[in-house]
C-alpha positions as CSV (number, residue, x, y, z in Angstrom):
1,M,120.3,-44.8,59.4
2,A,124.1,-44.6,60.3
3,R,124.7,-41.8,62.8
4,K,127.2,-38.9,61.9
5,S,130.6,-38.6,63.1
6,Q,130.9,-35.3,65.0
7,S,133.6,-33.9,63.1
8,A,130.9,-34.6,59.9
9,R,128.1,-32.4,61.9
10,S,130.8,-29.9,62.6
11,G,131.4,-29.1,59.6
12,G,134.7,-31.5,58.5
13,D,138.1,-29.9,59.6
14,G,137.2,-26.6,59.9
15,P,137.6,-23.1,58.1
16,R,139.5,-23.6,54.8
17,D,139.4,-19.9,53.9
18,G,141.7,-18.7,56.7
19,K,139.3,-16.9,58.6
20,S,138.6,-17.4,62.2
21,N,135.1,-18.9,63.1
22,R,134.7,-15.7,64.8
23,D,135.2,-13.5,61.6
24,R,133.0,-15.8,59.8
25,I,130.1,-15.5,62.3
26,I,130.5,-12.0,61.8
27,G,130.6,-12.3,58.2
28,A,127.7,-14.3,58.0
29,F,125.8,-12.0,60.1
30,V,126.5,-8.9,58.4
31,A,125.5,-10.7,55.1
32,L,122.1,-11.8,56.3
33,L,121.7,-8.4,57.7
34,G,121.8,-7.0,54.0
35,E,119.0,-9.5,53.1
36,R,116.7,-9.3,56.2
37,S,115.7,-7.4,59.3
38,F,117.9,-7.7,62.7
39,E,114.9,-9.5,64.2
40,E,114.7,-12.3,61.7
41,I,118.5,-13.3,61.9
42,G,118.9,-16.5,64.2
43,F,122.0,-18.6,65.1
44,G,120.8,-21.3,62.8
45,D,120.6,-19.0,59.9
46,I,124.4,-17.8,60.8
47,A,125.4,-21.3,61.3
48,A,124.2,-22.4,57.9
49,R,125.5,-19.0,56.1
50,S,128.9,-19.4,57.9
51,G,129.3,-23.2,57.9
52,I,130.3,-23.1,61.5
53,A,128.3,-25.6,63.9
54,L,125.9,-24.0,66.2
55,T,128.2,-25.6,69.2
56,E,131.1,-23.1,67.7
57,C,128.8,-20.3,67.3
58,R,127.6,-20.6,71.1
59,A,131.5,-21.0,72.0
60,E,131.8,-17.4,70.1
61,F,128.7,-15.2,71.0
62,V,125.5,-15.5,73.3
63,S,123.2,-13.3,71.2
64,T,123.3,-11.4,67.9
65,M,123.3,-8.4,69.5
66,R,127.1,-9.5,70.6
67,V,127.7,-10.5,67.1
68,L,126.7,-6.7,65.9
69,A,128.6,-5.3,68.7
70,A,131.7,-7.6,67.4
71,H,131.3,-6.1,64.1
72,I,131.1,-2.3,65.1
73,E,134.2,-3.2,67.2
74,A,136.0,-4.5,64.2
75,V,135.0,-1.5,62.3
76,D,136.5,0.6,65.1
77,R,140.0,-1.0,64.8
78,Q,140.2,-0.6,61.2
79,V,139.4,3.0,61.4
80,L,142.0,3.3,64.0
81,A,144.5,1.6,61.9
82,G,144.2,3.7,59.0
83,G,145.2,7.0,60.7
84,D,146.7,9.7,58.4
85,A,149.8,11.3,60.2
86,D,149.4,14.2,57.7
87,M,146.1,15.2,59.5
88,A,147.8,16.0,62.8
89,D,148.3,19.9,62.2
90,E,144.9,20.2,61.0
91,P,142.1,21.7,63.2
92,P,140.0,19.2,65.1
93,R,137.0,19.4,62.8
94,E,138.8,18.6,59.8
95,R,140.9,15.6,61.7
96,L,137.3,14.4,62.9
97,F,135.9,14.7,59.1
98,D,138.8,12.4,58.1
99,V,138.0,9.9,60.6
100,L,134.3,9.6,60.2
101,M,135.1,9.4,56.3
102,R,137.3,6.4,56.8
103,R,134.4,4.7,58.5
104,L,132.0,5.4,55.9
105,E,134.2,4.3,53.3
106,L,134.6,1.0,55.1
107,L,131.1,0.9,55.6
108,A,130.3,1.5,52.0
109,P,130.2,-2.4,51.0
110,Q,127.8,-3.2,53.8
111,R,125.7,-0.7,52.7
112,A,122.7,-2.7,52.6
113,A,122.9,-3.9,56.1
114,V,123.1,-0.4,57.4
115,R,119.6,0.5,55.7
116,S,118.5,-2.8,57.2
117,L,119.4,-2.0,60.7
118,I,118.3,1.6,60.4
119,R,114.9,0.4,59.4
120,S,114.9,-2.1,62.7
121,A,115.7,0.5,65.0
122,C,112.9,2.7,64.0
123,R,110.4,0.2,64.3
124,N,112.2,-1.1,67.8
125,P,112.9,1.2,70.5
126,T,114.7,-1.2,72.6
127,L,117.2,-1.9,69.6
128,A,117.6,1.6,69.2
129,L,118.2,2.1,72.7
130,A,120.9,-0.6,72.7
131,L,122.2,0.6,69.2
132,N,122.8,4.0,70.7
133,G,125.1,2.5,73.5
134,L,127.1,0.9,70.9
135,A,127.4,4.0,68.8
136,V,128.2,6.1,71.9
137,R,131.1,3.8,72.9
138,S,132.3,4.0,69.2
139,Q,132.3,7.5,69.0
140,Q,134.3,7.8,72.0
141,W,137.0,6.0,69.8
142,M,136.7,8.2,66.9
143,L,136.9,11.2,69.0
144,T,140.3,9.9,70.2
145,A,141.4,8.9,66.8
146,A,140.9,12.6,65.7
147,G,142.7,13.7,68.8
148,I,139.7,15.0,70.9
149,D,139.4,14.6,74.4
150,S,136.6,11.7,75.3
151,A,137.2,11.2,78.9
152,G,134.8,12.0,81.5
153,P,131.3,13.4,81.3
154,R,132.4,16.0,78.9
155,G,133.9,13.1,76.7
156,L,130.8,11.5,77.1
157,M,128.5,13.9,76.1
158,R,130.6,14.9,73.1
159,A,130.2,11.0,72.2
160,Q,126.6,11.5,72.4
161,G,126.2,13.9,70.0
162,L,128.5,12.7,67.5
163,A,126.5,9.2,67.6
164,L,123.3,11.4,67.1
165,L,124.8,13.4,64.1
166,F,126.6,10.3,62.7
167,A,123.2,8.7,62.5
168,D,121.7,11.4,60.8
169,V,124.3,11.3,58.2
170,L,123.9,7.7,57.7
171,R,120.5,8.2,56.5
172,T,122.0,10.0,53.6
173,F,124.8,7.3,53.3
174,V,122.3,4.6,52.7
175,R,121.1,6.2,49.5
176,D,124.3,7.7,48.2
177,E,125.2,5.4,45.5
178,E,128.1,7.5,44.0
179,E,131.6,6.3,44.2
180,G,132.9,9.3,45.7
181,L,130.4,9.5,48.2
182,A,129.9,13.3,47.5
183,R,126.4,13.7,49.1
184,T,127.7,11.9,52.5
185,M,130.6,13.9,52.1
186,A,128.5,17.2,52.5
187,A,126.2,15.6,54.8
188,L,128.8,15.1,57.0
189,D,130.3,18.7,56.6
190,R,127.2,20.4,57.4
191,A,126.6,18.0,60.5
192,L,130.0,19.0,62.2
193,A,129.1,22.5,61.8
194,R,126.2,22.0,63.5
195,G,127.8,19.9,66.3
196,Q,130.4,22.5,66.7
197,T,128.3,25.3,66.9
198,W,126.2,23.1,69.9
199,S,129.7,22.6,71.4
200,N,130.5,26.3,71.6
201,L,127.4,26.9,73.1
202,F,127.5,24.5,75.8
203,D,131.1,25.4,76.6
204,D,129.7,29.0,77.3
205,L,127.1,27.8,79.4
206,C,129.3,25.8,81.5
207,R,131.5,28.8,82.0
208,L,128.7,30.8,83.3
209,V,127.6,28.0,86.2
210,P,129.4,26.8,89.2
211,P,132.1,24.1,88.2
212,M,130.5,21.5,90.3
213,C,127.5,21.7,88.0
214,C,129.6,20.8,84.7
215,P,131.9,18.1,86.3
216,G,134.9,17.6,84.0
217,T,135.0,20.9,82.5
218,R,137.6,23.5,83.0
219,R,137.8,27.1,82.3
220,R,139.5,28.2,78.9
221,A,141.1,31.4,78.2
222,P,138.7,34.0,76.9
223,R,139.9,33.9,73.7
224,Q,140.8,31.0,71.8
225,E,140.3,29.5,68.0
226,A,136.8,28.0,67.4
227,D,138.3,24.9,65.7
228,E,140.0,24.3,68.9
229,E,136.8,22.7,70.3
230,P,135.8,19.3,69.1
231,A,133.0,19.1,66.1
232,A,130.7,17.6,68.2
233,A,129.3,17.4,71.9
């Protein structure tokens, strides 16, 4: 049999839909994740679904976890680009609610993939730990988008708390088929209310102990509005 040319083996002249190889690989991965578990997806599957040669897949990503990380980063950028200037004067909790709802609306077409990932994480502690790291980094950006400080040790704790709260909301989100995501909105509102309570308790504790025990904290004036603190810590 005659040997195929390199261009034939690599799928012709390249993408014809205007998307980059990177975007097509991510899209194929998300589509596959909606059909099977994370552990069952390999680059052979991604290459077949995307039409991108394995050599090009390797040039873009070294692992499926990196593909997932790139997808999460892409969602981050979409959320950050969709900011509403009219929310600037709202309390922090309302701003954070708006940011996270934008994220959930972007994820709505990928609900099956989110559901699959949650199931895999429940079975695989190593995957769950890796996902938590990605989620914390992502939620630091969400806090920043809401105008809430996410820097330093306190910011990291806020992001970790918010990542856990958001993960809980996702369990409602994957079952919420309503167009307006009413159940998800209610779950998010309750979660942020809980987060605000714990945030205030944490700040009260840090005011009672020496500053060296709570790095990155600063004393606040005794009387402030409750809504001046972030919703999750």
